PDB file of the backbone (N, CA, C, O) and the ligand in Angstrom, with CONECT records:
HET     ZN  A 101       1
ATOM      1  N   MET A   1     144.718  48.105  78.605  1.00  0.00           N
ATOM      2  CA  MET A   1     146.143  47.902  79.160  1.00  0.00           C
ATOM      3  C   MET A   1     146.346  46.376  79.192  1.00  0.00           C
ATOM      4  O   MET A   1     145.545  45.495  79.502  1.00  0.00           O
ATOM      5  N   LYS A   2     147.606  46.296  78.797  1.00  0.00           N
ATOM      6  CA  LYS A   2     147.956  44.788  78.814  1.00  0.00           C
ATOM      7  C   LYS A   2     148.588  44.543  80.095  1.00  0.00           C
ATOM      8  O   LYS A   2     149.600  45.198  80.341  1.00  0.00           O
ATOM      9  N   THR A   3     148.136  43.657  81.011  1.00  0.00           N
ATOM     10  CA  THR A   3     148.706  43.254  82.297  1.00  0.00           C
ATOM     11  C   THR A   3     149.967  42.255  82.007  1.00  0.00           C
ATOM     12  O   THR A   3     149.891  41.267  81.277  1.00  0.00           O
ATOM     13  N   GLN A   4     151.151  42.685  82.708  1.00  0.00           N
ATOM     14  CA  GLN A   4     152.147  41.832  82.555  1.00  0.00           C
ATOM     15  C   GLN A   4     152.291  40.928  83.683  1.00  0.00           C
ATOM     16  O   GLN A   4     151.969  41.317  84.806  1.00  0.00           O
ATOM     17  N   ASN A   5     152.739  39.768  83.493  1.00  0.00           N
ATOM     18  CA  ASN A   5     152.817  38.798  84.615  1.00  0.00           C
ATOM     19  C   ASN A   5     154.198  39.053  85.128  1.00  0.00           C
ATOM     20  O   ASN A   5     155.200  38.455  84.735  1.00  0.00           O
ATOM     21  N   PHE A   6     154.165  40.096  86.140  1.00  0.00           N
ATOM     22  CA  PHE A   6     155.312  40.432  86.821  1.00  0.00           C
ATOM     23  C   PHE A   6     155.377  40.150  88.243  1.00  0.00           C
ATOM     24  O   PHE A   6     154.688  40.847  88.988  1.00  0.00           O
ATOM     25  N   SER A   7     156.087  39.250  88.719  1.00  0.00           N
ATOM     26  CA  SER A   7     156.233  38.972  90.162  1.00  0.00           C
ATOM     27  C   SER A   7     157.759  38.878  90.539  1.00  0.00           C
ATOM     28  O   SER A   7     158.662  38.329  89.908  1.00  0.00           O
ATOM     29  N   LEU A   8     157.814  39.629  91.856  1.00  0.00           N
ATOM     30  CA  LEU A   8     159.195  39.528  92.356  1.00  0.00           C
ATOM     31  C   LEU A   8     159.461  38.319  93.122  1.00  0.00           C
ATOM     32  O   LEU A   8     160.593  37.948  93.434  1.00  0.00           O
ATOM     33  N   TYR A   9     158.236  37.637  93.455  1.00  0.00           N
ATOM     34  CA  TYR A   9     158.376  36.531  94.532  1.00  0.00           C
ATOM     35  C   TYR A   9     158.821  35.134  93.527  1.00  0.00           C
ATOM     36  O   TYR A   9     158.314  34.794  92.458  1.00  0.00           O
ATOM     37  N   LYS A  10     159.785  34.580  94.182  1.00  0.00           N
ATOM     38  CA  LYS A  10     160.216  33.484  93.657  1.00  0.00           C
ATOM     39  C   LYS A  10     160.323  32.285  94.665  1.00  0.00           C
ATOM     40  O   LYS A  10     160.815  32.339  95.792  1.00  0.00           O
ATOM     41  N   ASP A  11     159.752  31.161  94.030  1.00  0.00           N
ATOM     42  CA  ASP A  11     159.781  29.844  94.974  1.00  0.00           C
ATOM     43  C   ASP A  11     160.933  29.173  94.642  1.00  0.00           C
ATOM     44  O   ASP A  11     161.021  28.719  93.502  1.00  0.00           O
ATOM     45  N   SER A  12     161.982  28.999  95.553  1.00  0.00           N
ATOM     46  CA  SER A  12     163.122  28.158  95.275  1.00  0.00           C
ATOM     47  C   SER A  12     162.929  26.660  95.292  1.00  0.00           C
ATOM     48  O   SER A  12     163.876  25.880  95.190  1.00  0.00           O
ATOM     49  N   VAL A  13     161.647  26.279  95.426  1.00  0.00           N
ATOM     50  CA  VAL A  13     161.446  24.959  95.341  1.00  0.00           C
ATOM     51  C   VAL A  13     161.715  24.349  93.968  1.00  0.00           C
ATOM     52  O   VAL A  13     162.011  23.162  93.827  1.00  0.00           O
ATOM     53  N   PHE A  14     161.591  25.276  92.895  1.00  0.00           N
ATOM     54  CA  PHE A  14     161.930  24.830  91.547  1.00  0.00           C
ATOM     55  C   PHE A  14     163.498  25.122  91.231  1.00  0.00           C
ATOM     56  O   PHE A  14     163.968  24.751  90.155  1.00  0.00           O
ATOM     57  N   ASP A  15     164.130  25.655  91.995  1.00  0.00           N
ATOM     58  CA  ASP A  15     165.623  26.072  91.879  1.00  0.00           C
ATOM     59  C   ASP A  15     166.536  24.743  91.755  1.00  0.00           C
ATOM     60  O   ASP A  15     166.214  23.640  92.198  1.00  0.00           O
ATOM     61  N   LYS A  16     167.479  24.985  91.217  1.00  0.00           N
ATOM     62  CA  LYS A  16     168.609  23.923  91.250  1.00  0.00           C
ATOM     63  C   LYS A  16     169.331  23.826  92.573  1.00  0.00           C
ATOM     64  O   LYS A  16     169.590  24.877  93.161  1.00  0.00           O
ATOM     65  N   CYS A  17     169.705  22.581  93.136  1.00  0.00           N
ATOM     66  CA  CYS A  17     170.262  22.371  94.497  1.00  0.00           C
ATOM     67  C   CYS A  17     171.724  22.912  94.174  1.00  0.00           C
ATOM     68  O   CYS A  17     172.367  22.538  93.193  1.00  0.00           O
ATOM     69  N   PRO A  18     172.137  23.761  95.034  1.00  0.00           N
ATOM     70  CA  PRO A  18     173.518  24.344  94.768  1.00  0.00           C
ATOM     71  C   PRO A  18     174.813  23.263  94.986  1.00  0.00           C
ATOM     72  O   PRO A  18     175.989  23.481  94.695  1.00  0.00           O
ATOM     73  N   GLU A  19     174.287  22.138  95.533  1.00  0.00           N
ATOM     74  CA  GLU A  19     175.180  21.025  95.997  1.00  0.00           C
ATOM     75  C   GLU A  19     175.421  19.923  94.917  1.00  0.00           C
ATOM     76  O   GLU A  19     176.536  19.638  94.480  1.00  0.00           O
ATOM     77  N   CYS A  20     174.188  19.303  94.517  1.00  0.00           N
ATOM     78  CA  CYS A  20     174.077  18.258  93.653  1.00  0.00           C
ATOM     79  C   CYS A  20     173.694  18.639  92.255  1.00  0.00           C
ATOM     80  O   CYS A  20     173.728  17.848  91.313  1.00  0.00           O
ATOM     81  N   LYS A  21     173.238  20.201  92.151  1.00  0.00           N
ATOM     82  CA  LYS A  21     172.722  20.556  90.923  1.00  0.00           C
ATOM     83  C   LYS A  21     171.434  19.804  90.287  1.00  0.00           C
ATOM     84  O   LYS A  21     171.245  19.810  89.071  1.00  0.00           O
ATOM     85  N   THR A  22     170.578  19.169  91.180  1.00  0.00           N
ATOM     86  CA  THR A  22     169.396  18.638  90.633  1.00  0.00           C
ATOM     87  C   THR A  22     168.396  19.490  90.856  1.00  0.00           C
ATOM     88  O   THR A  22     168.321  20.154  91.890  1.00  0.00           O
ATOM     89  N   VAL A  23     167.434  19.551  89.782  1.00  0.00           N
ATOM     90  CA  VAL A  23     166.483  20.609  89.835  1.00  0.00           C
ATOM     91  C   VAL A  23     165.046  19.895  90.334  1.00  0.00           C
ATOM     92  O   VAL A  23     164.561  18.852  89.893  1.00  0.00           O
ATOM     93  N   GLY A  24     164.512  20.765  91.381  1.00  0.00           N
ATOM     94  CA  GLY A  24     163.254  20.228  91.922  1.00  0.00           C
ATOM     95  C   GLY A  24     163.190  19.340  93.105  1.00  0.00           C
ATOM     96  O   GLY A  24     162.163  18.777  93.484  1.00  0.00           O
ATOM     97  N   THR A  25     164.540  19.236  93.753  1.00  0.00           N
ATOM     98  CA  THR A  25     164.705  18.566  94.829  1.00  0.00           C
ATOM     99  C   THR A  25     164.718  19.264  96.203  1.00  0.00           C
ATOM    100  O   THR A  25     164.793  18.617  97.248  1.00  0.00           O
ATOM    101  N   LEU A  26     164.637  20.701  96.159  1.00  0.00           N
ATOM    102  CA  LEU A  26     164.565  21.458  97.346  1.00  0.00           C
ATOM    103  C   LEU A  26     163.221  21.527  97.928  1.00  0.00           C
ATOM    104  O   LEU A  26     162.183  21.701  97.290  1.00  0.00           O
ATOM    105  N   ARG A  27     163.331  21.378  99.165  1.00  0.00           N
ATOM    106  CA  ARG A  27     162.021  21.554 100.105  1.00  0.00           C
ATOM    107  C   ARG A  27     162.260  22.431 100.942  1.00  0.00           C
ATOM    108  O   ARG A  27     163.395  22.510 101.413  1.00  0.00           O
ATOM    109  N   ARG A  28     161.264  23.295 101.330  1.00  0.00           N
ATOM    110  CA  ARG A  28     161.230  24.129 102.555  1.00  0.00           C
ATOM    111  C   ARG A  28     161.646  23.505 103.919  1.00  0.00           C
ATOM    112  O   ARG A  28     161.121  22.453 104.283  1.00  0.00           O
ATOM    113  N   SER A  29     162.569  24.129 104.668  1.00  0.00           N
ATOM    114  CA  SER A  29     163.042  23.419 105.818  1.00  0.00           C
ATOM    115  C   SER A  29     162.424  24.429 107.067  1.00  0.00           C
ATOM    116  O   SER A  29     162.275  25.650 107.009  1.00  0.00           O
ATOM    117  N   ARG A  30     162.174  23.679 108.000  1.00  0.00           N
ATOM    118  CA  ARG A  30     161.767  24.525 109.205  1.00  0.00           C
ATOM    119  C   ARG A  30     163.035  25.094 109.933  1.00  0.00           C
ATOM    120  O   ARG A  30     164.156  24.587 109.891  1.00  0.00           O
ATOM    121  N   GLY A  31     162.698  26.154 110.561  1.00  0.00           N
ATOM    122  CA  GLY A  31     163.891  26.733 111.486  1.00  0.00           C
ATOM    123  C   GLY A  31     164.077  25.848 112.625  1.00  0.00           C
ATOM    124  O   GLY A  31     163.161  25.320 113.254  1.00  0.00           O
ATOM    125  N   ARG A  32     165.473  25.704 112.878  1.00  0.00           N
ATOM    126  CA  ARG A  32     165.908  24.863 113.874  1.00  0.00           C
ATOM    127  C   ARG A  32     165.706  25.625 115.358  1.00  0.00           C
ATOM    128  O   ARG A  32     165.250  25.127 116.387  1.00  0.00           O
ATOM    129  N   ASN A  33     166.145  26.867 115.157  1.00  0.00           N
ATOM    130  CA  ASN A  33     166.138  27.693 116.512  1.00  0.00           C
ATOM    131  C   ASN A  33     165.489  29.060 116.350  1.00  0.00           C
ATOM    132  O   ASN A  33     164.936  29.404 115.306  1.00  0.00           O
ATOM    133  N   PHE A  34     165.585  29.815 117.428  1.00  0.00           N
ATOM    134  CA  PHE A  34     164.898  31.055 117.277  1.00  0.00           C
ATOM    135  C   PHE A  34     165.540  32.088 116.164  1.00  0.00           C
ATOM    136  O   PHE A  34     164.876  32.904 115.525  1.00  0.00           O
ATOM    137  N   PHE A  35     166.766  31.919 116.073  1.00  0.00           N
ATOM    138  CA  PHE A  35     167.561  32.758 115.097  1.00  0.00           C
ATOM    139  C   PHE A  35     167.051  32.421 113.607  1.00  0.00           C
ATOM    140  O   PHE A  35     166.773  33.286 112.777  1.00  0.00           O
ATOM    141  N   GLU A  36     166.978  31.129 113.409  1.00  0.00           N
ATOM    142  CA  GLU A  36     166.461  30.857 112.020  1.00  0.00           C
ATOM    143  C   GLU A  36     165.086  31.101 111.776  1.00  0.00           C
ATOM    144  O   GLU A  36     164.694  31.520 110.687  1.00  0.00           O
ATOM    145  N   ASN A  37     164.247  30.835 112.839  1.00  0.00           N
ATOM    146  CA  ASN A  37     162.838  31.370 112.686  1.00  0.00           C
ATOM    147  C   ASN A  37     162.689  32.826 112.388  1.00  0.00           C
ATOM    148  O   ASN A  37     161.805  33.288 111.667  1.00  0.00           O
ATOM    149  N   MET A  38     163.661  33.546 113.023  1.00  0.00           N
ATOM    150  CA  MET A  38     163.486  34.955 112.853  1.00  0.00           C
ATOM    151  C   MET A  38     164.019  35.460 111.442  1.00  0.00           C
ATOM    152  O   MET A  38     163.503  36.459 110.941  1.00  0.00           O
ATOM    153  N   ILE A  39     164.989  34.820 110.833  1.00  0.00           N
ATOM    154  CA  ILE A  39     165.180  34.903 109.305  1.00  0.00           C
ATOM    155  C   ILE A  39     164.071  34.449 108.428  1.00  0.00           C
ATOM    156  O   ILE A  39     163.826  34.978 107.343  1.00  0.00           O
ATOM    157  N   LYS A  40     163.416  33.465 108.925  1.00  0.00           N
ATOM    158  CA  LYS A  40     162.329  32.944 107.998  1.00  0.00           C
ATOM    159  C   LYS A  40     161.108  33.933 107.975  1.00  0.00           C
ATOM    160  O   LYS A  40     160.451  34.224 106.975  1.00  0.00           O
ATOM    161  N   ASN A  41     160.920  34.400 109.256  1.00  0.00           N
ATOM    162  CA  ASN A  41     159.765  35.413 109.435  1.00  0.00           C
ATOM    163  C   ASN A  41     160.095  36.657 108.627  1.00  0.00           C
ATOM    164  O   ASN A  41     159.171  37.309 108.141  1.00  0.00           O
ATOM    165  N   SER A  42     161.233  36.985 108.474  1.00  0.00           N
ATOM    166  CA  SER A  42     161.558  38.252 107.746  1.00  0.00           C
ATOM    167  C   SER A  42     160.979  38.403 106.322  1.00  0.00           C
ATOM    168  O   SER A  42     160.775  39.477 105.755  1.00  0.00           O
ATOM    169  N   GLY A  43     160.756  37.220 105.849  1.00  0.00           N
ATOM    170  CA  GLY A  43     160.005  37.057 104.548  1.00  0.00           C
ATOM    171  C   GLY A  43     160.951  37.071 103.323  1.00  0.00           C
ATOM    172  O   GLY A  43     160.558  36.754 102.200  1.00  0.00           O
ATOM    173  N   PHE A  44     162.229  37.459 103.602  1.00  0.00           N
ATOM    174  CA  PHE A  44     163.259  37.517 102.511  1.00  0.00           C
ATOM    175  C   PHE A  44     163.853  36.213 102.258  1.00  0.00           C
ATOM    176  O   PHE A  44     164.005  35.808 101.106  1.00  0.00           O
ATOM    177  N   LEU A  45     164.177  35.575 103.222  1.00  0.00           N
ATOM    178  CA  LEU A  45     165.182  34.324 103.227  1.00  0.00           C
ATOM    179  C   LEU A  45     164.354  33.138 103.683  1.00  0.00           C
ATOM    180  O   LEU A  45     163.494  33.329 104.542  1.00  0.00           O
ATOM    181  N   ASN A  46     164.542  31.951 103.184  1.00  0.00           N
ATOM    182  CA  ASN A  46     163.925  30.767 103.585  1.00  0.00           C
ATOM    183  C   ASN A  46     164.914  29.656 103.621  1.00  0.00           C
ATOM    184  O   ASN A  46     165.788  29.513 102.765  1.00  0.00           O
ATOM    185  N   TYR A  47     164.740  28.874 104.648  1.00  0.00           N
ATOM    186  CA  TYR A  47     165.719  27.564 104.557  1.00  0.00           C
ATOM    187  C   TYR A  47     165.172  26.550 103.663  1.00  0.00           C
ATOM    188  O   TYR A  47     163.963  26.340 103.564  1.00  0.00           O
ATOM    189  N   TYR A  48     166.105  25.901 102.988  1.00  0.00           N
ATOM    190  CA  TYR A  48     165.626  24.855 102.253  1.00  0.00           C
ATOM    191  C   TYR A  48     166.587  23.513 102.503  1.00  0.00           C
ATOM    192  O   TYR A  48     167.675  23.510 103.079  1.00  0.00           O
ATOM    193  N   ARG A  49     166.001  22.554 102.008  1.00  0.00           N
ATOM    194  CA  ARG A  49     166.794  21.251 102.393  1.00  0.00           C
ATOM    195  C   ARG A  49     166.519  20.447 101.016  1.00  0.00           C
ATOM    196  O   ARG A  49     165.388  20.275 100.563  1.00  0.00           O
ATOM    197  N   CYS A  50     167.699  19.982 100.418  1.00  0.00           N
ATOM    198  CA  CYS A  50     167.734  19.085  99.263  1.00  0.00           C
ATOM    199  C   CYS A  50     167.377  17.758  99.634  1.00  0.00           C
ATOM    200  O   CYS A  50     167.957  17.206 100.570  1.00  0.00           O
ATOM    201  N   ARG A  51     166.363  17.125  98.906  1.00  0.00           N
ATOM    202  CA  ARG A  51     165.948  15.580  99.228  1.00  0.00           C
ATOM    203  C   ARG A  51     167.088  14.614  98.698  1.00  0.00           C
ATOM    204  O   ARG A  51     167.370  13.564  99.275  1.00  0.00           O
ATOM    205  N   GLU A  52     167.726  15.068  97.535  1.00  0.00           N
ATOM    206  CA  GLU A  52     168.765  14.165  97.050  1.00  0.00           C
ATOM    207  C   GLU A  52     170.068  14.004  97.930  1.00  0.00           C
ATOM    208  O   GLU A  52     170.477  12.902  98.295  1.00  0.00           O
ATOM    209  N   CYS A  53     170.666  15.171  98.231  1.00  0.00           N
ATOM    210  CA  CYS A  53     171.848  15.062  98.933  1.00  0.00           C
ATOM    211  C   CYS A  53     171.958  15.632 100.391  1.00  0.00           C
ATOM    212  O   CYS A  53     173.011  15.576 101.027  1.00  0.00           O
ATOM    213  N   GLY A  54     170.809  16.182 100.875  1.00  0.00           N
ATOM    214  CA  GLY A  54     170.858  16.571 102.107  1.00  0.00           C
ATOM    215  C   GLY A  54     171.318  17.953 102.396  1.00  0.00           C
ATOM    216  O   GLY A  54     171.458  18.343 103.555  1.00  0.00           O
ATOM    217  N   TRP A  55     171.592  18.810 101.210  1.00  0.00           N
ATOM    218  CA  TRP A  55     172.022  20.079 101.482  1.00  0.00           C
ATOM    219  C   TRP A  55     171.045  20.821 102.210  1.00  0.00           C
ATOM    220  O   TRP A  55     169.854  20.537 102.086  1.00  0.00           O
ATOM    221  N   ARG A  56     171.456  21.813 103.014  1.00  0.00           N
ATOM    222  CA  ARG A  56     170.541  22.738 103.767  1.00  0.00           C
ATOM    223  C   ARG A  56     171.160  24.084 103.803  1.00  0.00           C
ATOM    224  O   ARG A  56     172.309  24.328 104.170  1.00  0.00           O
ATOM    225  N   GLY A  57     170.220  24.982 103.356  1.00  0.00           N
ATOM    226  CA  GLY A  57     170.862  26.387 103.436  1.00  0.00           C
ATOM    227  C   GLY A  57     169.728  27.322 103.048  1.00  0.00           C
ATOM    228  O   GLY A  57     168.576  26.971 102.795  1.00  0.00           O
ATOM    229  N   LEU A  58     170.231  28.617 103.036  1.00  0.00           N
ATOM    230  CA  LEU A  58     169.235  29.849 102.908  1.00  0.00           C
ATOM    231  C   LEU A  58     169.185  30.110 101.401  1.00  0.00           C
ATOM    232  O   LEU A  58     170.194  30.179 100.699  1.00  0.00           O
ATOM    233  N   ARG A  59     167.883  30.254 100.945  1.00  0.00           N
ATOM    234  CA  ARG A  59     167.707  30.814  99.546  1.00  0.00           C
ATOM    235  C   ARG A  59     166.966  31.975  99.732  1.00  0.00           C
ATOM    236  O   ARG A  59     166.275  32.120 100.741  1.00  0.00           O
ATOM    237  N   SER A  60     167.048  32.904  98.768  1.00  0.00           N
ATOM    238  CA  SER A  60     166.508  34.137  98.770  1.00  0.00           C
ATOM    239  C   SER A  60     164.864  33.973  98.133  1.00  0.00           C
ATOM    240  O   SER A  60     164.578  33.252  97.178  1.00  0.00           O
ATOM    241  N   ASN A  61     164.065  34.671  98.773  1.00  0.00           N
ATOM    242  CA  ASN A  61     162.629  34.547  98.167  1.00  0.00           C
ATOM    243  C   ASN A  61     162.400  35.512  97.073  1.00  0.00           C
ATOM    244  O   ASN A  61     161.294  35.533  96.533  1.00  0.00           O
ATOM    245  N   PHE A  62     163.245  36.233  96.730  1.00  0.00           N
ATOM    246  CA  PHE A  62     163.184  37.292  95.732  1.00  0.00           C
ATOM    247  C   PHE A  62     163.996  36.989  94.596  1.00  0.00           C
ATOM    248  O   PHE A  62     165.102  36.506  94.842  1.00  0.00           O
ATOM    249  N   SER A  63     163.679  37.170  93.420  1.00  0.00           N
ATOM    250  CA  SER A  63     164.534  37.203  92.222  1.00  0.00           C
ATOM    251  C   SER A  63     164.892  38.589  91.831  1.00  0.00           C
ATOM    252  O   SER A  63     164.028  39.277  91.287  1.00  0.00           O
ATOM    253  N   LEU A  64     166.000  39.040  92.036  1.00  0.00           N
ATOM    254  CA  LEU A  64     166.410  40.332  91.606  1.00  0.00           C
ATOM    255  C   LEU A  64     166.755  40.437  90.073  1.00  0.00           C
ATOM    256  O   LEU A  64     167.029  41.524  89.564  1.00  0.00           O
ATOM    257  N   LYS A  65     166.727  39.151  89.294  1.00  0.00           N
ATOM    258  CA  LYS A  65     166.915  39.361  87.888  1.00  0.00           C
ATOM    259  C   LYS A  65     165.609  39.869  87.306  1.00  0.00           C
ATOM    260  O   LYS A  65     165.572  40.541  86.275  1.00  0.00           O
ATOM    261  N   LYS A  66     164.558  39.526  87.996  1.00  0.00           N
ATOM    262  CA  LYS A  66     163.181  39.981  87.412  1.00  0.00           C
ATOM    263  C   LYS A  66     162.950  41.603  87.791  1.00  0.00           C
ATOM    264  O   LYS A  66     162.075  42.277  87.246  1.00  0.00           O
ATOM    265  N   LEU A  67     163.755  42.058  88.681  1.00  0.00           N
ATOM    266  CA  LEU A  67     163.580  43.448  88.981  1.00  0.00           C
ATOM    267  C   LEU A  67     164.265  44.213  87.904  1.00  0.00           C
ATOM    268  O   LEU A  67     165.471  44.152  87.668  1.00  0.00           O
ATOM    269  N   SER A  68     163.266  45.045  87.179  1.00  0.00           N
ATOM    270  CA  SER A  68     163.818  45.769  86.008  1.00  0.00           C
ATOM    271  C   SER A  68     164.247  47.222  86.587  1.00  0.00           C
ATOM    272  O   SER A  68     163.721  47.633  87.621  1.00  0.00           O
ATOM    273  N   TRP A  69     165.077  47.876  85.992  1.00  0.00           N
ATOM    274  CA  TRP A  69     165.536  49.276  86.427  1.00  0.00           C
ATOM    275  C   TRP A  69     164.491  50.221  86.514  1.00  0.00           C
ATOM    276  O   TRP A  69     164.506  51.160  87.309  1.00  0.00           O
ATOM    277  N   LYS A  70     163.368  49.935  85.519  1.00  0.00           N
ATOM    278  CA  LYS A  70     162.290  50.999  85.573  1.00  0.00           C
ATOM    279  C   LYS A  70     161.532  50.824  86.694  1.00  0.00           C
ATOM    280  O   LYS A  70     161.086  51.835  87.237  1.00  0.00           O
ATOM    281  N   MET A  71     161.248  49.542  87.240  1.00  0.00           N
ATOM    282  CA  MET A  71     160.761  49.289  88.402  1.00  0.00           C
ATOM    283  C   MET A  71     161.332  49.976  89.586  1.00  0.00           C
ATOM    284  O   MET A  71     160.662  50.606  90.405  1.00  0.00           O
ATOM    285  N   VAL A  72     162.570  49.815  89.618  1.00  0.00           N
ATOM    286  CA  VAL A  72     163.356  50.344  90.697  1.00  0.00           C
ATOM    287  C   VAL A  72     163.302  51.874  90.814  1.00  0.00           C
ATOM    288  O   VAL A  72     163.255  52.472  91.889  1.00  0.00           O
ATOM    289  N   PHE A  73     163.315  52.499  89.495  1.00  0.00           N
ATOM    290  CA  PHE A  73     163.092  54.002  89.430  1.00  0.00           C
ATOM    291  C   PHE A  73     161.821  54.252  89.954  1.00  0.00           C
ATOM    292  O   PHE A  73     161.752  55.111  90.833  1.00  0.00           O
ATOM    293  N   TYR A  74     160.646  53.597  89.545  1.00  0.00           N
ATOM    294  CA  TYR A  74     159.404  53.988  90.056  1.00  0.00           C
ATOM    295  C   TYR A  74     159.090  53.885  91.336  1.00  0.00           C
ATOM    296  O   TYR A  74     158.279  54.621  91.899  1.00  0.00           O
ATOM    297  N   TYR A  75     159.867  52.745  91.997  1.00  0.00           N
ATOM    298  CA  TYR A  75     159.734  52.506  93.570  1.00  0.00           C
ATOM    299  C   TYR A  75     160.446  53.832  94.249  1.00  0.00           C
ATOM    300  O   TYR A  75     159.909  54.410  95.193  1.00  0.00           O
ATOM    301  N   ILE A  76     161.565  54.215  93.746  1.00  0.00           N
ATOM    302  CA  ILE A  76     162.391  55.381  94.358  1.00  0.00           C
ATOM    303  C   ILE A  76     161.422  56.538  94.316  1.00  0.00           C
ATOM    304  O   ILE A  76     161.159  57.249  95.286  1.00  0.00           O
ATOM    305  N   ILE A  77     160.943  56.654  93.172  1.00  0.00           N
ATOM    306  CA  ILE A  77     160.048  57.920  93.075  1.00  0.00           C
ATOM    307  C   ILE A  77     158.915  57.845  93.926  1.00  0.00           C
ATOM    308  O   ILE A  77     158.544  58.844  94.544  1.00  0.00           O
ATOM    309  N   MET A  78     158.373  56.837  94.010  1.00  0.00           N
ATOM    310  CA  MET A  78     157.061  56.596  94.929  1.00  0.00           C
ATOM    311  C   MET A  78     157.576  56.791  96.401  1.00  0.00           C
ATOM    312  O   MET A  78     156.810  57.312  97.211  1.00  0.00           O
ATOM    313  N   ILE A  79     158.904  56.377  96.812  1.00  0.00           N
ATOM    314  CA  ILE A  79     159.176  56.524  98.194  1.00  0.00           C
ATOM    315  C   ILE A  79     159.621  57.951  98.423  1.00  0.00           C
ATOM    316  O   ILE A  79     159.277  58.441  99.499  1.00  0.00           O
ATOM    317  N   ILE A  80     160.300  58.673  97.628  1.00  0.00           N
ATOM    318  CA  ILE A  80     160.519  60.074  97.817  1.00  0.00           C
ATOM    319  C   ILE A  80     158.985  60.811  97.986  1.00  0.00           C
ATOM    320  O   ILE A  80     158.700  61.506  98.961  1.00  0.00           O
ATOM    321  N   LEU A  81     158.223  60.580  97.060  1.00  0.00           N
ATOM    322  CA  LEU A  81     156.819  61.327  97.000  1.00  0.00           C
ATOM    323  C   LEU A  81     156.260  61.017  98.444  1.00  0.00           C
ATOM    324  O   LEU A  81     156.066  61.917  99.261  1.00  0.00           O
ATOM    325  N   THR A  82     156.043  59.840  98.673  1.00  0.00           N
ATOM    326  CA  THR A  82     155.468  59.433 100.166  1.00  0.00           C
ATOM    327  C   THR A  82     156.170  60.016 101.233  1.00  0.00           C
ATOM    328  O   THR A  82     155.481  60.406 102.176  1.00  0.00           O
ATOM    329  N   ALA A  83     157.304  60.152 101.291  1.00  0.00           N
ATOM    330  CA  ALA A  83     158.138  60.896 102.132  1.00  0.00           C
ATOM    331  C   ALA A  83     157.866  62.364 102.214  1.00  0.00           C
ATOM    332  O   ALA A  83     157.830  63.059 103.230  1.00  0.00           O
ATOM    333  N   TYR A  84     157.690  62.699 101.030  1.00  0.00           N
ATOM    334  CA  TYR A  84     157.375  64.290 100.836  1.00  0.00           C
ATOM    335  C   TYR A  84     156.033  64.716 101.586  1.00  0.00           C
ATOM    336  O   TYR A  84     155.853  65.613 102.409  1.00  0.00           O
ATOM    337  N   ILE A  85     155.007  63.637 100.953  1.00  0.00           N
ATOM    338  CA  ILE A  85     153.825  64.011 101.543  1.00  0.00           C
ATOM    339  C   ILE A  85     153.600  63.978 103.043  1.00  0.00           C
ATOM    340  O   ILE A  85     152.966  64.823 103.675  1.00  0.00           O
ATOM    341  N   VAL A  86     154.235  62.831 103.569  1.00  0.00           N
ATOM    342  CA  VAL A  86     154.253  62.820 104.865  1.00  0.00           C
ATOM    343  C   VAL A  86     154.919  63.969 105.674  1.00  0.00           C
ATOM    344  O   VAL A  86     154.426  64.517 106.660  1.00  0.00           O
ATOM    345  N   LYS A  87     155.952  64.208 105.180  1.00  0.00           N
ATOM    346  CA  LYS A  87     156.543  65.520 105.839  1.00  0.00           C
ATOM    347  C   LYS A  87     155.863  66.725 105.828  1.00  0.00           C
ATOM    348  O   LYS A  87     155.954  67.560 106.728  1.00  0.00           O
ATOM    349  N   PHE A  88     154.983  66.873 104.541  1.00  0.00           N
ATOM    350  CA  PHE A  88     154.129  67.946 104.447  1.00  0.00           C
ATOM    351  C   PHE A  88     153.019  67.950 105.476  1.00  0.00           C
ATOM    352  O   PHE A  88     152.762  68.981 106.098  1.00  0.00           O
ATOM    353  N   ILE A  89     152.315  66.756 105.681  1.00  0.00           N
ATOM    354  CA  ILE A  89     151.290  66.511 106.653  1.00  0.00           C
ATOM    355  C   ILE A  89     151.762  66.726 107.938  1.00  0.00           C
ATOM    356  O   ILE A  89     151.033  67.305 108.743  1.00  0.00           O
ATOM    357  N   VAL A  90     152.861  66.354 108.252  1.00  0.00           N
ATOM    358  CA  VAL A  90     153.453  66.373 109.825  1.00  0.00           C
ATOM    359  C   VAL A  90     153.669  68.041 110.018  1.00  0.00           C
ATOM    360  O   VAL A  90     153.297  68.662 111.014  1.00  0.00           O
ATOM    361  N   VAL A  91     154.317  68.598 108.907  1.00  0.00           N
ATOM    362  CA  VAL A  91     154.646  70.087 109.228  1.00  0.00           C
ATOM    363  C   VAL A  91     153.283  71.046 109.356  1.00  0.00           C
ATOM    364  O   VAL A  91     153.121  72.063 110.031  1.00  0.00           O
ATOM    365  N   ARG A  92     152.452  70.414 108.545  1.00  0.00           N
ATOM    366  CA  ARG A  92     151.099  71.200 108.280  1.00  0.00           C
ATOM    367  C   ARG A  92     150.031  71.176 109.461  1.00  0.00           C
ATOM    368  O   ARG A  92     149.313  72.107 109.828  1.00  0.00           O
ATOM    369  N   PHE A  93     150.105  69.864 109.970  1.00  0.00           N
ATOM    370  CA  PHE A  93     148.837  69.450 110.807  1.00  0.00           C
ATOM    371  C   PHE A  93     149.406  69.119 112.366  1.00  0.00           C
ATOM    372  O   PHE A  93     148.701  69.214 113.371  1.00  0.00           O
ATOM    373  N   VAL A  94     150.627  68.769 112.362  1.00  0.00           N
ATOM    374  CA  VAL A  94     151.241  68.156 113.649  1.00  0.00           C
ATOM    375  C   VAL A  94     152.049  69.268 114.229  1.00  0.00           C
ATOM    376  O   VAL A  94     151.791  69.501 115.409  1.00  0.00           O
ATOM    377  N   MET A  95     152.913  69.965 113.706  1.00  0.00           N
ATOM    378  CA  MET A  95     153.837  70.938 114.196  1.00  0.00           C
ATOM    379  C   MET A  95     153.258  72.263 114.093  1.00  0.00           C
ATOM    380  O   MET A  95     153.641  73.103 113.277  1.00  0.00           O
ATOM    381  N   LYS A  96     152.325  72.434 114.939  1.00  0.00           N
ATOM    382  CA  LYS A  96     151.852  73.850 114.934  1.00  0.00           C
ATOM    383  C   LYS A  96     152.509  74.660 116.009  1.00  0.00           C
ATOM    384  O   LYS A  96     152.230  75.852 116.142  1.00  0.00           O
TER     385      LYS A  96
HETATM  386 ZN    ZN A 101     171.165  18.442  96.460  1.00  0.00          ZN2+
END
């Protein structure tokens, strides 16, 4: 089986700066307060700062363009299946 180099995780360090459009100037920025750290800890978003123009803002850690519909379909099936199995176990063994 051929293994595909499939990764949802995207590092915005190699992204274009939204302000000055320079590639490769974004650096991860530390959260300034509790709220920003909470966002960072969620794992979905990260704060970035541009070394060129000083732009600072949120960038997503995930690239939705790489997410194919086939994968979405598989994920949904897996979620439904897991939910069904969990429900079955709960009804069968817990709720007696
Ligand atoms: Zn910039």
